[in-house]
N, C-alpha and C positions, 0 to 999 in steps of 0.2 A: 835665959837666953839659949837658944838651942847651938849656936856656934861660940866657941870658946873665944876669949880675948886674942889668942894666939892665931887662930884661925881667920879672925876677922882682920889682924894685921896682916897676914900672909896674902889674903885676897885684897888688901889695899895696895901692897907692893905689886901684885900681879896686875891689877886694874890700872895703877899708875903708869906702870911699864908699858902696857898696851896703849894708853892714851899718848905716851910720850913717842911710841914708835909710828904714830898716824900721821900721816903727811899733810892730811886736811887740817890738822889742829896746831898751834903752836902754843907752848905753855909759857906766861911770863913770869910766873911765880915760881919759887923754889920746888923741885919734885917733892921734898918732904913736906911742904906746905900742902900741897895738892893730896899727897897721901893721908896726911892728918884729917883733912876734910872728908876724904873718903871714910875713913874710921869712924868719924862722927855720923855721917850719913848712914852708913851701914848699921852703926849701934842704934840709932834713933828708929830706924825701919825695924830691927829685931825686937826692940823693945815694945814699938807699936804692935807688932805681929803677936806678941805675948798677951799683950790686953785684948786683941781680938779674941785670941784662942780662949782666954779665961771667960770673956764675955759669952763665947758659944758654949763652953762647958756650962756656965751658970743658967743659960737659956734651956740648955736639955735637962738640967737637973730639975729646973722649976716647973717642969710638964706636970699634969695632974697625976700621972702614973709613972713609977720608976721605971726607968729604960737602962738596963744594965749597959755600962761601958763595955765595948767590944762586941756587942751584939750587932747584927746585921742593921737593925732599926737605929742605933746608935750611930754608926757609922754613916748612914744615908742622911740622918739628921745634921750631924756634924760637918758633912761637906755642903749641905744646903744652907745651913746657917753662916758657916765659914764664907762661902761664896756671895749670901746676901751681906755680910758684914764688908767684905771687899768692895763689892759694887757700889755700896753707900759711900765708900771712899772714892769711888771713880777708878777702881782698880778691876779690870775684866780679867777672869782667870784662863778663859778661852777667847783671844781677841779674834775679832773677823779677819779672815784671809787677805793679804793686801792683793791688790788688783793689778 
């Protein structure tokens, strides 16, 4: 996981506080329950991101010829395969501009 557990918890506090401050939303649960759900969601997303990254790295290393990590070609392939993996999940890296 790229973020430490402490950072995830810190983010959950900030997100929960931001949600609580919204006039458009009313929270019926305890704020700590909401925060715990945020921690679980963030943790699940980070684990999924790790799986995607591992798959992308495996895809690059499975090429017919060796592509050294850190090279321009490796970086281009990494970005392409990563974007493709996210697109398969329905996540767009560059969403279209809002009208």
